[in-house]
N, C-alpha and C positions, 0 to 999 in steps of 0.2 A: 960650311960645316953642318948646317941644319939638314941639307939634302943628304949628306953622307950618313948622318945618324938615321934618317928615315930609311935609306937603302939597307943599312945594316939590320934595322929592326924588321923590315920586310923579308930579308934573306933569312934571318933567324926564325921568323914565323913560318916561312915556307919549309925550311928544313924540319922544324918541329911537326908541321902538318903532314909531311911526307913520312914521318915515322923515324927520322934520324937514321943512324947507321943500320944497315940491313942485318938481320939475324939469320942464322942457318936454320931453315925450316925443314930440312931433310928428315924423313921418317926413319925411325930405328926399326930393327927387326920386330915384326909382329904388330906394328902400328899401321893403320889404314893410311893410304896416300890418296884417297878419294877427294877430289876437289869439290867444293860446294857448288851447287847448281847456280849458274849465272842467270840473273833475271834482268829484264829491261825496266822501264819506268813503272810498269804495273806491279813490280815486285817491291817497290818502295813502301815501307810501312810508315804511315803517318796517321796517328789517331787523334790529332788535334785540329787539322784543317778540315774544311768542308769536303765532302766526297767529290771525286771527279765524275766524268760522264760514265765511265765503265762501272765504277763502284755504285753509282746511283742506279744504273740499269740492273746490276746484279741484285740489288736490294729490292727491286720492284717485282711484285708478284705477277705483273702483267707483261713482262718482257723476257720471259725464259727463252723463247725462240730466238729473239734478237741477240741475246747474250750467247747462245749456242752458235749462232751464225758468225758473230764477231770473233769468237774463239776459233771456229773452223777456218776463217779467212785470215787468221793471224794478224788481226787488227787491234788486239787488246792494248799493246804497248803504244801504238800510234794514237789511239784515243785516250790514253792515260797521260800523254804529254801535256805541256803547258797550254797549248792552244793559242787563242781561243777557237773553239769549234761550235758549230750549230749542227745538231743531229736531229733529223726528222725520224722519230723512233716509232715504227709500227708496233702495235700491241700484238699479243699472241692471237687475239681474235682476228686482227687484220691479216696475219699470215695464214690463218685458217680459211680465209676467203679465196686464196690461190687454188688453182686446180689441184686435185688430189695427187700426192706424190711429188709435187714441185719442191717443197721445202726439203724433204728427205733426199731428193736428187741433188739439190744444190749443196747439201752438207757433205756429199761424197768428195774425197780428196781430188779426184780428177775434175771436179767442177769448181775448184777453188778460184780460178780466174773469173768465172762468171759470177760467183758469189761475191767476190771482192768488188767487182764492177758495180753490182747492185747496191752493196753497202756504201761504197764511196759516192754513189748517186744520192744517198740519204744524208751526205755530210757536206757542210759548207765551212770554209775556213774564215772565221770571224764570228763576232757576236751579232746574230741576226734576231733582234727583238721584234715582236709582233708590231710594236709601234713604228718600227722602221719600214715595215712592209706596206706597199701600195698596190692597188689593183692594177694588174697587167705587168708588174715588175718581173724581170727574169734574173735569176741568180745562178752563177756558174758553180757547179758542184766539184768535189775533189776529182771525180772521174772525167771531168771535162764537159759533161753534159749540162744542160740548163733545166731548171725548174721554173714554172710560171705561177705566180701568186694571183689569186682572185680574192677580193675582199668585199664583203657586204656587211657594212657596219662593223661589229666586233668579230664577225665570223671570218676565219681565214681558211682558204681552200688551196691546196697545192696540186697543180696539174689537173684541176677540174674535178678530182675525185677523192682526194685525201684531206679530210677535215682535221685541222688542229684542234684537239680536244683537251689539251692541257699543256702547260709549260712549266719546266723546272729549271731553275738556275743552279749551276754546279760550279765547282772551283775552276774548271777549265772551259766553261762555255755554257751553252743553253741546250736543253732537250725540249723539242716540241713533239709531244705525243700525237701520233696521227692514226686515223682509223682505217687506212689502206696502205698497202705496200706501194712504194714508188718504183716504177719499172722504167729503166732507161730506154729511150727510143732507138 
């Protein structure tokens, strides 16, 4: 009897959550039938939780180029998901060290696969804290490539040339701010 009561309560809750009986939502003459724009995880409005990786990057004055690149590569929703992710986030100054025209070229629609590959090379699935990193360790990135960590005391260097200059914990992972762009081999 107890199980039957629980099932009835769950069924009642499910029906109520789904909105009960369907209503006729057809438009009358003169009313708009435009559907609202569907958004992925990045469209979820949450003003009480800590910001995720994307929202943290958007709020940073030093990551405008990275944000533009993530948007151009259509990775906003992926990096807004639950994760956890670790992102090695080059600063605008780091992008400025690339040869002239590189960033502009990568932001073109026809270069989207190349841009996506580079950004996925900056992303690790999991929480990769500095304390976990050891000298000589390799980590497989989202694009299938590997980064190599060098450690000298508290200093962390990625691939021999990108120094971790800051770390920010977010709701869905960790951002390690780096002073150079990581390029897949």
